[in-house]
N, C-alpha and C positions, 0 to 999 in steps of 0.2 A: 610439628609446627616450628616456625621460626621463633627466635627468642621474643621478639616484639609481639608477634601474634599470640604466642602462648601467654605472655604477661597480660595482654589485653583481655583475653578470654578468662584468665584466672581472676582478674580484677572484677569483671562483671559477675562471674560465678560466685566468687567469695563474698562479694558485697551482698548479693541476694541471700545467700545462706546465713551469713552473720546477722543481717537485718531481721530475717524471719525468726531466727533463734532468739533474738532479743525481744521479740513481741510477747505480749501476755494476753491470754484470753480474758475478755471482760467478764465481770460477774453478771452484769446485766447488759445485753447488747444494746448499743446506742442506736436510735432510729437514724436511718440514712436520709439525707435531704432529697434524694432521688431513689426511693426504694425500688430495687429490681428483683424479679423473681429469683430465688436461690438457684433453681435449675438452669436459668439463663446465664447467671454469673459463673456457675461451675463449668458450663459448656464452653463459654468464651475463655475462661481461664485455661481450660485444656488446650484451646487453639493457641493462646499466648505462650503457654509452656512449650507446646510443640514447635512453634516458630523459633523460640529462643534456642532450643536444643538443636534445631536444624542449623542455626548459625554456628553453633559450636561444632557440629558434625562436619559442616562444610570446611572449616579450618583443619579438622582432623583428616578428612579425606585428602586435602592438599598435601599433607605430610606423607601420605601413602602413595603420592604421585598418581592418584586416581580422582582427585577433586579438581574441577576446572572453573569453579565459580564461587567467590567468597564475598560478593556484595550481599550484606545481610539486612535483616528487618529489625534488628535490635533497637529499641527505642520507639518503634512505630507499631508495636503490637496492639495498640488501641484500635487499629483499623479492623480488628475482628468484630467490633461493635457495628461498624458500617455494614459489614456483610450480614450481620444478624438483622439489621433494620430493613434489609432488602429481601426480595424473593429470589430463590435460585434460578428462576426463569428470567430475571432481569439481566440483560447483557452487561458484562463488566470488562472494561479495558484498563488494566492495572499497571502501575509502575513497579519497579524492581524491589521495593521494600514492602511488598504486600503479602508476606508469608502468612501472617495470622489471618488476614482476610481470606486467603485461599483455603486455609485449613478450616476456617469457620464455614465457608461455602461448601466445602467437601462434606462436612458433617451434616449438612442439610439434605444431602442426596444419598439415599441408602446404597451401601455397597462400595463407596469410594474411599480409597486409602490415600488421603492427601499427603501424609508423611512420605510414603513410598514414592508417590509421583515426583515430589520435589527432590528426594535423594537420588532417584534414577537420573533426573536431569543434571544434578551436580556432578554425577559420575559419567555423564554423556553415554549412558547405557542405551543400546539399540532398542530395548523394549520400553523405553520411557514413553508414556502414552500420548504425549502431545506432539513432540518434534521427532520422535524416533531416534533420539541421540544426537540431533544436530545442534542443539543449543539448550541452555537452561532458561526456561520461561515459566511463568505462572499461566497455565492455560489448560482447558479441557472442554471438549464440545458438550459433554454431558452436564457440565457445570455452567455452561454459557459464559465461560471466561475465554475471551479471545487472546491468543498469545501475542505479547509485545516484546520487541527487542529493546536495546538500550539507547536508541537514538532519541535525543532529548526532545520531549513533547511531541514527537511525530505522530503519536496515536490520537491526539486531540481532534484534528480535523475529521478523522474517521469516526470518532465518537459522536461528533455533531451529525455526521451522515447517518449513523445507526439510529440516533434519536429521531431525526427527521423521517427516516424510512419507516419507523414504527407507525407513525401517523399517516404517512403518504400511502402506504399499502392499504391501510384501513379505508382511506378516502377512495382509492381506486377499486377496492373490492377484490384485491389479489392476495394470494398467500404471503405470509411473512414468516421469518424465522423466529419471531418473538410474539408473545401474547399481545393482544390489542391494547392492554393497559400497562404494558411493561414500561419501565423507565431505564435509561442507560446511565451507568456510573463510570466515571473516568477519573483515575487518581494520578497525581503527579506531585513533584516536590516544589518547594518554594523557589529554588533556583530555576527550575524549568518554567515557572510561571512568568519569567522575564523573557523567554524565548519568543521570537517573532511568530513562530508556529502556534504557540499557545495563545498569544495575544490575538492572532488572526482568527483562531478557532472560537475563542470566547466571544469575540466581536461578531462572528458569523452567527453564533447561536442567538445573541441578543438582537442582531439585525433581523433575523427571521421572526423572533418572538415579538419584536416591536411592530411588525406588520400583521400580527395576529396569527402567524403560523405556529402550530404546536411543535415545541422542541423540548420533550421531556428528558432533560439531561441534568444529572447531578455531578458537578465538578467538585472533586475532593482534593484540596491542597493540603498535603502533610508537610508542615512547616517546622523543620528542625533548625533553621537558621543558617544552614551550610550547603554549599554546592561544592563537594569535595573539600577544598580548602578556602574557597571564596565565601564570604559572609554576606547574608542578606541584611540590609539595614533593619534595625529593630523597628517593628511596627509597619514594615513596608507592605506586606500582604494585606493587612487590615486597611491601611490607607489607600491602597490601590483598588481593592475590590469591595471594601466594606460599604461604600456608598455609591456603587456604580448603578446608574439609572437602568432599570429593567432587570437587574440581577439581584434576586433575593439572597441575602448573606446570612449565614449561620456560622457560629464559631463555638469551639469547645476546647477544653484542656484535653488533648489527646492522650495524656498519661492517666487520666481519670476515666476508667471504663464506664462507670455509671453515667457520668456527665456526657461522655461521648455517645453512649447508646441513646440517651434521652434526646440529645440534640440531633443525632443522625435520624432517629425515628421521625422527628419533627420535620427535618429537611426532606426526607423521602416522601412523607405524606404530602408535603407542599408540592413537590414536583409531580407526584402521581395524580394529585387532584387538579392542579392548575395546568399541567402539561406545558410547563415553562421551565427554563433553566434556573438552577440555584447553585450557590457556591458554599461549600462546607469547608471551613478553615479549621484544621486540627493543629493545635500547637503541640509539637512533639520534641523529643530529644533524639540525638543520634549516638548510639553506643557502639563501641568496637570499631570506630573509624568508618571511612567510606567503603573499604574493601580490605582483604587480607594484606595487601601490599602497602596500605596507607599508614604512614608514620605520623600520627596525629600530633605528637609532641613537637613536630617541626613548625606547627602553626597554631597550636592551642596550648594554653597554660594548664599546668597540672590541676590548679584549683578549679578551672572551668570544667575539665573532664570529670573531676570528682563530684562537682555540683550536679552534672547530668546523671551520674551514677545514682545519686540520691533520689533522682526523679524517675527512676526506672519504672515504666508502666506495669511490668509484670510484678514488681515489688508492690506497687500501689494497689493492684488488684488483690494481691495476697493480704494486704492490710485491710481492705474492704471486707474480705471474707472472714478474717479473724475478728475484726471489730463487730461484725454482724452476727458472730457466733455460728457461722455456717461451717467453718473449719477451724481446727486448732492449729497453732504453729507447727506442731509435730505432723499433723495431717497434710499441711501445705508442703512441708519438706518431703514427706513420703511421696506425694504426687509428683513433685519436682524430680525426685530421683527415679521414680518409676518411668517418667517420661524420658529422662536421660537414657535409662537402660533400654527402653523400647526403641528410641531413635538410633542408638548406637548398634543395636542388634540388626536393624534394617540397613544401617550404613555398612556394616561388615558384610552383609549379604550382597549389597549392590556392587561391592568390590569385585565380586566374581562374575558379574553380568557382562556379557560381551559388548564391545563397542562396534560401531560400523567399521567393517574391514575392507570393503570393496568400493572403488570409485563409483561403480554403477549403483550401488545401494545409496550412497550419499546423494547423488544427483537424481535419484528416481522420482521425487516429487515434481521435477521440472520437465520430465519427459512428456512428449505429446501423446495424446490418447488416440483412440480409434478414429482414423480419418474417414472411414466409411460412415460412422455415426455423424460426423461433422457434415459430410456431404448430404446425408439424408435430412439433417436439420436445416441446411442451407436451402433446401427446396420447399420449406414450409411457407405457405402463403395464406392470407386471409381468404375467406369465401365471399359471401355477398357483401360483407362489411367493406371489402376493398373498394367496390364500386360505389356503394351507397354512402359509406362513412368517410372515406379518405379521398377518392379521386373523382367522384361524381360521374357524369356521363362520358368523360374523356379519360380513358385509361392511359397510362404512360406508354404502353406498347403501340398505341394508336396515334401518338403525337409526331411520329417521324423522327428525324435526326435530332439528338439532344446533345448539349454541351456537357462537359465534365460536371459543372455545378448542377445542372439540371438533373443529370443521372444520379448524383449523390442524393439530391433532394427527393427524387422519386423512390430511391431505395430506402431512405429513411422513412418515407411515408408508408411503404410496404411493411417495414419493420414495426412501425407503430400500429398499423392495422392488424397485423398477425399476432402481435405479442402485447397483451394488455399490461404487462409488467415493465415494458420499455419506457424509459424517460430520456428526453433530449434536453440538455440545459447547458448554460454557459453565459458569457457576456454578449448581449445583443442578439441572442438567437431567437427570442420570442417575438414580440410585436414587430421589431425591425426586420426579422428574418435573416439575420446575419449581416456582417459588414459587406459580404459579397453576394448576398441573396441566396446562400445555399440552403438555409432553413426557411425560406420564405413560404408563408401559408400554412406551415405545419402546426403552429400554435392555434390558429383558427380552426383547423380541421380536427386536431387531436385533443384540443382543450388545454387550458393554461395549467392544469395540474400535471400534465405530462410533458409539455414543452414550455420552458420558462427561463426567464433571465435570473442570473445570480448576481451577487455583488462582485466587484472587480478585485478578486483575490484568487489567484490560480491555486494556491494551497487549499483554499476552501472548495473550489470546484472539484479538484481531484479527491480531496477528503470526502466530499459529499458523494462522489462516485464510489469510492471504496466502501463507505458505510452503507450505502443503499445496495451495493453488490453483495456484500456479505449477509445482508438481511433478506435476500431473496428476490430483489428487483434486478432489472437489466439496464444499468445506466449507460448512456452514450453522451458523455460530457464533451464540450468543445473548448479547446485552448485557442484563443483567437489568432495568435501568431506564435510560430516556433520560438522566437526570441523571448516570449513571455513564459515559456515552460521552465526556463532554467532556474528561476527563483523558487520553483515548487517541485523540482525534479525528484527530490527525496521522497515525495509521496508515492512515486512510482517505484523507485529503487528500494528505499528503506522500508516501505510499508506494503505497497501493492504486490510487487514481484516476490518479496520475501515471505509473504503469508503462506502460500502453499508449501514452501520449503520448511518453514518453522512450525507448520501444523501437520506435516506429512499428508497434505492435501485434504485434511479434515475441515479446513476453512479455505474458501476460494474467493477470488475477486472477478466474477464474470463481467467484464467491462470492455467497452470500445471507446478509446479516447481519440476524438477527431482533432487534428492539428493542421491548421493552414500554414504552409511553410515553403521553403526554398526561395529562390531569387527570381530575377528576370522581370519583375514588375516594371513597367515603363513609367518614368516620371513620378515615382512615388516611393517614399519610405526610407531609403537607406537601410542600415543594418536591422533596425527594430521591426521592419516589415519585410525584410529580405534575408532572413537568417538561413544560412546553408550548412549549419553544424548539426549533425545527427549523431555524433560520436557518443554523447551522453546517453543516448537511447540504445545504441548498438551493443554496449557491453553489459546491459542488464540481463541477467540470466532468466530464461523462461518466457520472456514476453514475445509477442508477435509484432512485427513491424511491417505494415503494408504500405506500399508506395505506388499507387495506381497513377497512370498517365492518361490512358484512353478512357472515354466515357463508359464504354461497355465493360471494360475491366473494373472500373471503379464500382459500378453497381454490383457486379458479381463478387468482387472481393469484399465489399462491405457486408454482403450476405454471408460470406465465408467467415468473416470476423465475428459477426453476431452469432453464427452457429458454433464457432469455436468457443466463444464465451459461454454460451448456454450449454453445449454438450460436453465441453472439456474444462469449463471453469477458467478459460484463458483470459489473461489481460492483454488486450490488443491495442496497438497504437496505429492509427490510420492517418498517414501523412498525405496531405492534399496539396499539390503544386498550384499555388495561387495564380501564377502567370498563365496557367492552362485552363483555369475555371471557365472562361468564356471564349476560348479559342474555337474557331470554327473551321479554319482552313489548314492545309498541310503544305502543299507545294506552291499553289498559286492562289491569289486573292479570289475568293468566290468559289473555290473548288469544293468546299464543304466536307473535305476528307478527314477532318478531325471530329466530326459529329458521328454519333452512333445511335442506332435504333435500340430502344429499351426492350429487353427480352420479356415475353409474357411468362407467367408462372409455369406453364406447362413446358417451357423451354429451359427452365432453370437447371434441372438435373444435367442436361446435355452441355450447358454452358457454365457449369460449375468450375470455379478456379480453386484447385486445392492449395493448401498451404505449401509454400516452398516449390512452386512450379512456375517456370518462366514461360515467356511467349516469344516465338521466333518469327521474324518477318523475312521473306525471301529465302532462297536456297543457294546463294552464291558459294563458290568453292575457293575464293581467293583470300577472303578476310572475314573474320567474325568481330563485329562491333558489339560490345556489351555495355548496356546503359540502363537508365531508369529515369523517371520524372521528366523534367525539361530536357534532359539529355537524350531521351528517346526521340522526341520530335526533331531535334537538331540532327541526330544520327540518321534518321530516315531521310531527311533532306540531303545530307551529305552522301548517303548511299546512292541516291539517284544521280548525283553529279559524278560519283566514282564509276557508275555504270557507263557513262559516256566516255570515261577515260580508260575503259577496258578492265576495270577492277570490279569483280562481281562479289558482292557482300551478302552476308546474312546478319541481321540485326536482332540481338537478343535483349528483350525487356525483362530485367530481373523480376519486377513486380513486387517481390518480397525481399526485404533487407534482413529479415530474421523470421523464420529460418531461410538461409540462402538456398537457391535452387541448385544444389551441388551437382546432381546427376545431369540436369539440363546444361549447366555450364560446361561440364566435362565433355559431353557429347558434341556440343556445338563448337567447342574449341578444337577438338580433334578433327572435326570435319574440314577445317581449313589449315590448321597448323599455324595460324597467325591470329593473334587476339589483340584488339585495341579496346581498353576500358575507358569509357567516357563518363567521368565522375564530376558532377556539378558541385559536389561538396568539396571540402578543403583537402589539400594534398596530404597534410598530416592528420591522421585520424579519420580520413575519409573512407568512403565505401570501397574505393578501388583497392585499398590495402587488403581488405578482407577478401575481395574477389580474387586478387592475384595470389594471395597466400593459399586460398582454397584450391586453386588450380595447381599450384606447386605441390601442395600436400597430396593431391590426387595423382601425382606423378606425370602431369602434363609437361612435355619437353619441347613444345613448340615456341615460336616467337611470342613475346608478351610486351605490351607497351601500354601507356596510359596518358590521358590528359585530365587534369583536375584543376579545381579552383585554387587560387592563391591562398596562402596562410595569412588571412587578414579578415578584418570586418569589412562589410560591404558599404561603400560610401554612397552619398547622394548623386543623382544625376548621371551624366555620361561617364563619369569616372568609374562607375560600376563595371563598365565593359572592359576596363583594364585588368580586372581581377577575376572575372568570371570566364568560364569556358565559352568559346565562340565557335561558330561553324567553320570559320577559316582555320582555327587551331585544330579542329577535328580533321579537316581536309588535309592539312599538312602532315599530321601524324599518320593518317590513313595512307597517304601516298607513300610515305617513307617505309612503313611496315608492309603495305600491300604489294610492293614491288620487290621486297627482299625475298631471298630464297626461303621457302618454308622448311621447317624441321618437323617431319612427321614420323620418322623412324624411332621406335622405342628401343 
């Protein structure tokens, strides 16, 4: 250990041993104001002792260059009582000072070795049972503890979704991952309680409860008064949440195990009975600093640190046990040292455990699964319910040519008809049917329990999706505009996409997020309704990004995304080009060539669009134009003009921005030796960068050029045309490269 780390550990360790040694067993045990069964106290004391020695072991492992995580739980060990007040079937989303909670929960389930789980995580051992050595988390599927990383408060929106899903699954009569009377517990610190994500999640829980929706959620704020070095104002949590309308507030001294257990039991019973959110405020202390690298003396006085040492919750429990005559001081110290020895024995064992050694093993949870299974799942349709319950006498395939918006609407209807666990929700998607009418009529046909409006908070929308997804439902949330995603993008990056990685695919987020995006709306919106930046999505590992342009592709690709979510647990983003929602024509006004017939279910297998497969138009040998979204329509129009100029093109619609259609790109590029990428997103960080790099990586040696949007936000009115890709710009670039000598020799 470093000198500072060793000193801090020794202070905590020495203070405990000296204080217990100074205790005397009472002649007559004094009655406790909150008498707790001796067996319960001893069980929870074991969890507290285990958590304390895990913190010591974490610092020791670091000195062996095999410990990679030193954020400890010391001072918060009272949370063992919260675990005891709950059932092991209650889903738990815990913050990083939940060591005693985890050990107490593990002791409730036969055969689990909580100490070993945590130490394997500290050592990043490949056989750690939750993440497989990818991170140190508190989590295990058998314990119903969902793994959380360290992003501040990011797990709270999901927790709201899990609580909501428990009741919604029951209402719909579909299976859930949790018992029908389960409650969800979510813990966080006092500093995290100030984060906008926490504020939004708590507001969302109350917003639902206020309307009479069951939201059985126990929010546990463990308040040690510090966020690393930043201080919470004294009394802030109580002042903020103690009298919040609709939020039942419970508080306890988190260093007093008996008081914490009694109040936790009361809070749990309230939530389980009322099916409404409650706030449990535990007043704790923080011992041993924020983490191993934290030098507390830089911002805390010695007297303050010593005062917290005297409030050590493990020491307080020892005193309860001695005063009650359950253990003598000697017996307390014997248990303490036995736990130390046991933990250190396991710590020495995990030093020899192998870590992940191959890149393929690290990224394994992000790999795509069996695409044949996805194809089969994509062909799943409802039977009689499709006609009787969703579409009535006129089925979509009998309607004739449909627009992009209509095709998506019908595909959503088919999904709802075939999958009773599917939910469609977002801002204005219910009664209004969406700003652009894409969800029109779905709420009426599928019912308000399955198609509904949310409050205007994108973090809540995505968190609701993540929570319902991990609970066994199939959420299809909508983000109304791409520009609205950015305030909530961490719900996809930090929570959704990371869950398979940090759980070794033992927990998944089967979800399809619909986002109306891109530019080219006429006379409307500016940047906030014409956002063309997708870079924030493209670098998220493991997600699917679909970008349909044609109505027939949109319906088929939505079915593929739903199937990938259900069969492979995939988190999919479905980008819908707003400007093409109601487009009908391609070349001339009235030609109807942008409309498409909706495929009947018996045609779905033949028309299936696999992940990462492009679509090619024409078979020209002079130039390959690669595009997507609005760029596809412009490229097809330019290709017709080029034909008259003697340049014969093939136009490739990427359709998928992740995974990119690498094989199709390479084949179509080699067919002409000249490639023009038409990218309606921005030049920096745009899709063209990835396409061109992919071709170069695949050893393509032909000509390569691009046109892309300017690196700017999109202004209002006609000024937008100055920064967006235009047909004339595509024409000029195509003429330049189309007449240049091709390079085809390898």
